[in-house]
N, C-alpha and C positions, 0 to 999 in steps of 0.2 A: 901396436897390436890391433888387428882388425876385429870387428864384431864377430866374425866367423871363428877366428882363432880362440877368442875368449869363450864363445859359446861351447866349442868342442872341448876346451879344457875343463869347463864346469860340467859338461856332460860326462866326461870321463870320471870325475869325482862322484857324480850321481850313480853311474853304472857300477863303480867299485863298491858303493854302499848298498846298492839294491840291484840284484841281478834281474829283476823284472823290467828295469829300464834298459831298452835296447835301441840300437840304431835301425832306422827303417827309411823308407822313401815315401814322399808324397809329391805328385806331379814331377817325378824324376829328380827330386831334390832330397838330400839327406835331411832326416828329421829324427826326433826322439819319440819313442812309443813306450807305453806300458801295456804289454800284451798286444792287443789289436787296436788299442786306443791311441790316437794322436796326442802328443803332449806339447811339443815345441818345435819351432823351425827358426833358423836364423833369418833375418830380414831377407825376403825373397830375392831382391835384386843382388844383395851381397852374396847370397848362397851360390849363385851361378859363377862367381869369380874365384871361388876357393877350390 
């Protein structure tokens, strides 16, 4: 399992528990946000390969 796969599996669990956690983008890469605030991003290099 890649870091990106694990990250998005865990992100899905967070999103299911809290609707304020949403997917967004930063520098054209997927990330997690709460409202307009940045929360997390998969390793930047790995994010481009997923």
